N, C-alpha and C positions, 0 to 999 in steps of 0.2 A: 590476491585479491585485489581488485581496483574499486574504489567507491568515490562517487561523486555525488553530491546532494546539492541542487539549485532550488531556488524559491521561484515559483512561477505563478502567473494567472493572476486574477480578480481578488483572490480572497487567500494569496500568500501559501500556497500549497507546496508541500516539499516533494519533488520529483528527485528519484534516486537512480544513478545508472550504475548497475554492477556488473563487473567484468572480470572474467576470468583471466588472469596475466597470463597462464601457459597457452592459452589457446586464442586469446582476442575475441571470444565472443561474450557477449553482453546481453543484460537485460535492462529494461527501462521500466520503473514502478512509478506508476501514476503520473502520466504525461498529461498534467494540466495545462493551462494557456502557456503561450510564448513557446510554441514548439521550435521556432528558429533558432532559440536559445539553448533548447537541449540539443538538438541536430549540430548545432556548432560545438557542444561540449563533446559530444560522441565523436565528430570529426577531430577535435584537438586531441581526445585519448587514443584515437587510431583504432577503435573496437568496430565489431560488426555486431549489431542488434539483431537478435533471433526472436526475443521474446518481449511483448509488451504485458506486463502484470499489474492488475488493478487491484487495490486493496478494497474498493468498493465503488458503487457506480454513481455517487455525487457527481454534479457536472464539475465541479471544481478540480476533481480527479481525473476525469476523463476527457476533458475539451481537447485536448491535443492529440488524442488516439488516431482520428483520421490522417493526420499529417504525418504522424510516426510510422503508420503501416504504409502509406503511400511513398515515403521517402526510403523504408527500410525493407519493407516485405515481411515483417515480423508478426508472427502469431500473437493473437489477443487472448488472453486467459482471464477469466471471470468468474466467481461464484455463481452457480446456477440460481440461487436465491435472490439475486439482485438482476436478474434478466429484464423484468418488467421496468424496473428503474433505469437501467442502462438503454432499453429501447425507448424510453420516455424523454431522452435527453432534449430533443427539440422544445418540448413543452417545460421542462426545467429552465431551458433558457427563457423562454417568455415568462415564467413566474418571475425572473430576476431582471427583466427588462433589455434582454439582448438575443440575437438570433444564434442559434446553434443548428449545425445540420445533422441529420441521422448520423450515429457513429457507425464505424464498420462493423461487418458480422464478426461474433465471438468465435474464435477457431475451437477453443477447448474449454468446455465448463468444468470448473473445479467443483468439489464436494467436500474438501477438507482431509487432510490425512495424506495428500501425495507427496511426493517427493520430485522436484523437477530439476533437470540438469541444465546449468549454464556454463558450457565448456566442462571443466572438471570441479565446478562448484555445484554443490547440493543445495537445494532450496527447499525446505519444507515448508507446507501450506497449513497454516494454523486457522481453523473456522472460528471467527470471534463474533457472533452476531450480538447485537444490542444497539450499535449506531446505525447499521441496517441490517436486514437479515442474512445478506451475504458477505458481511465484512470479513476480511481475512487478514493475517499477518503472514509476512514471509520471514523464515528464520533461516539462518545460516550458522551452523555450528562451527565451523572451521573456514578460514584459518584463526579467527577469533569471533567469538558469539557475537552475532548481530540480528536485532528485530527491526525490521521494518513494519511498523504497528499501524500504518493507516490511522483513522481517526478512532480508534479504540480507546488508546492509551496515550496519555501526553504528559509532560512535565507537570507533576504535581496536580493532574487534572485528568479528566477523561471525555469521551466524545460525548456529545449531546444526544439525548434519547427522546427529545419530544418533537422529532420530525416523523413523518410517515415512515412506519415499519420499525420504529425505534423502540427499545425495551430496556428500562432500568434494570429489571432483574436480568435479563440476558447479558447486558454487559458487564454487570458485576459478577457474574458466573463465568462468563468469558475470561475475564481478567484474572480472576482467583485460580480457575482451572487449567486456564491454557498459558497464561503469560507470566504469573508468579511463581511457576514452578520451573522456570528457565533457570538457568545459572544466573547467580548474583551480579556478575561482571558482565552480563549480556548488554551490549551498547544498545539504545533504543533511538530509532530515529522516527519520531511522530509524524503525522501527515501535517501538522502545523506546528510551530513554534521551535524551542531549541531541543536539542537532544537529551537524553537523560539515561538512566541504568535501571535494570530490574531491582537491583539492591537498594537503589534510593526511592524507588515507588513502593516496593513492599513495606519500607519503614516509614515513608514520610507523605504518601499520598492520602490526601484528606478526604478523598471521595469513596476509595475502595480500599478497606484495609486488608492486610493478608491475615487469613486464617488458617492456622497451621495447629494440628491436634499435638498434644505433648507440651 
């Protein structure tokens, strides 16, 4: 597997390019702003983008989707619970004082629990509502465990739940039941900020403590 993570856009979103070394096929996770920077990295890696995977539909994670699709012809995948938020991108832009065109149509709606193929890589979709109703994480168990967590879990923090559609109870449940059960050596790439690990967050995260029986 090849992995490259870039910091893009007005709110320093993490955009990851996940590529299968054997086939050269790739997915772009959360194409925020600066799509030219992302496309330059794709060209440098020499991979073919087949999927654009969105962890959720806040503007800072989806701004570059139109240009990614126009340049690559990739499919767009998003959880169905974030459909209204995604289609409301122009209004999100106006609320933050900038112009955002309508995003391209979603090709496949996710429900959670699917396994997506990126070449020979298997990417498991974990539905983790709380930051938004349709927030998901993308988990790869092989060749080494990796979680692209979006804005659900951060290093020593969690995603905010005070925006429309957010829920503190839901994000706590998502983190405990979907993320803390992953292997401790799982590398976590959040939607913002530095990487971390599941083991570290289970032991040290001050916002959501791991509750295990026994």
